[in-house]
Backbone bond lengths (Angstrom), bond angles and torsions (degrees), N, CA, C in turn:
res aa  C-N    CA-C-N  psi(-1)  N-CA   C-N-CA  omega(-1)  CA-C   N-CA-C  phi
1 M - - - 1.446 - - 1.524 108.79 -
2 I 1.310 116.46 137.13 1.458 122.70 178.95 1.517 108.76 -97.60
3 K 1.319 117.19 126.96 1.460 121.11 177.00 1.521 108.71 -99.78
4 L 1.315 115.28 122.23 1.459 119.98 -179.14 1.516 112.66 -91.90
5 A 1.316 117.15 -21.38 1.466 121.69 179.99 1.520 107.81 -145.68
6 P 1.313 116.63 149.09 1.459 119.23 178.08 1.526 111.03 -59.55
7 A 1.315 116.30 145.39 1.466 121.00 179.21 1.521 110.11 -59.98
8 G 1.307 115.87 138.89 1.460 120.63 178.00 1.513 114.61 84.92
9 L 1.324 118.01 -6.42 1.459 120.97 179.58 1.522 109.25 -80.26
10 K 1.319 116.84 124.26 1.458 120.80 -179.04 1.519 109.93 -120.36
11 D 1.317 115.29 147.38 1.460 121.03 176.30 1.518 109.94 -73.53
12 D 1.331 116.24 155.05 1.459 121.06 177.25 1.524 111.71 -72.53
13 I 1.330 117.21 -28.39 1.464 122.42 -176.86 1.530 108.77 -121.65
14 E 1.331 116.25 136.44 1.460 120.52 177.84 1.524 110.15 -65.21
15 M 1.324 116.71 144.45 1.464 121.62 -179.28 1.521 111.58 -58.13
16 R 1.331 117.57 -38.66 1.466 119.39 -179.04 1.523 111.72 -64.09
17 K 1.337 117.26 -32.43 1.463 120.12 178.16 1.528 110.96 -74.90
18 V 1.316 116.76 -33.86 1.466 120.38 175.15 1.528 109.30 -64.36
19 Y 1.328 116.77 -45.14 1.467 122.18 179.72 1.521 110.87 -60.84
20 A 1.333 117.09 -49.55 1.466 121.15 -179.40 1.529 110.88 -62.52
21 G 1.327 116.85 -40.78 1.461 120.74 178.73 1.516 112.30 -64.81
22 F 1.330 116.25 -39.38 1.460 120.32 178.22 1.524 110.92 -64.31
23 V 1.331 116.55 -46.63 1.465 120.25 -179.96 1.524 110.20 -62.65
24 A 1.328 117.50 -43.97 1.468 121.04 178.86 1.529 110.64 -60.82
25 G 1.325 117.32 -41.27 1.465 121.46 178.58 1.518 112.37 -63.71
26 Q 1.327 116.31 -39.38 1.463 120.14 178.22 1.526 111.25 -66.69
27 I 1.333 116.71 -38.14 1.463 120.51 177.54 1.523 109.96 -64.68
28 E 1.334 117.07 -44.01 1.470 121.10 178.90 1.525 111.44 -62.46
29 A 1.333 116.41 -32.68 1.465 120.90 -179.82 1.528 112.06 -78.71
30 G 1.333 116.64 -4.20 1.454 120.24 178.20 1.513 114.89 88.99
31 S 1.327 117.29 9.75 1.463 119.82 178.08 1.525 109.82 -71.42
32 P 1.332 117.23 139.87 1.464 119.18 177.32 1.534 109.66 -74.19
33 I 1.301 116.29 109.33 1.463 121.89 -176.07 1.520 109.90 -117.13
34 I 1.315 116.10 132.23 1.458 121.96 169.77 1.520 105.93 -124.84
35 A 1.322 116.69 119.95 1.464 121.14 179.33 1.517 108.81 -120.08
36 L 1.318 116.28 118.68 1.455 121.50 176.47 1.518 107.85 -103.13
37 E 1.308 116.77 116.85 1.454 120.67 -174.05 1.522 114.37 -117.33
38 A 1.326 118.62 -10.48 1.468 122.81 -177.46 1.523 109.80 55.78
39 D 1.309 117.47 -129.93 1.461 119.82 -178.08 1.524 112.44 -93.44
40 L 1.303 117.89 12.38 1.463 121.90 -178.26 1.523 112.34 -95.75
41 M 1.329 117.38 11.77 1.461 121.89 -174.47 1.530 111.99 -52.19
42 S 1.317 118.19 -51.83 1.465 119.70 -176.98 1.526 111.95 -75.39
43 S 1.331 117.89 -33.40 1.460 118.76 -179.37 1.523 112.12 -70.38
44 M 1.335 117.72 -22.36 1.466 121.66 176.69 1.525 111.75 -99.89
45 A 1.335 116.85 7.74 1.469 123.68 178.38 1.524 112.36 63.12
46 M 1.326 117.17 23.12 1.459 120.61 179.69 1.521 112.05 -85.24
47 D 1.336 117.73 -9.54 1.457 119.63 179.69 1.523 111.40 -63.33
48 S 1.328 117.59 -33.28 1.469 119.88 177.48 1.527 111.13 -70.62
49 V 1.317 118.10 -33.94 1.462 121.80 177.52 1.528 109.35 -67.96
50 A 1.320 117.44 -41.45 1.465 121.77 -179.38 1.519 111.20 -64.43
51 R 1.333 117.77 -34.11 1.459 121.24 -179.97 1.514 111.77 -70.42
52 D 1.334 117.50 -32.18 1.468 121.72 -178.81 1.500 108.26 -75.39
């Protein structure tokens, strides 16, 4: 097994918030973005992006 990070090491920001922030930033920059999330909108934190 390959370990990519030490055990117990956690990021300061949740991955779903990084993803939502990146998509929101691309939309603000005028990039043509299409995000299909199905019923995972809130679990991926995309509900805040959709409201904006």
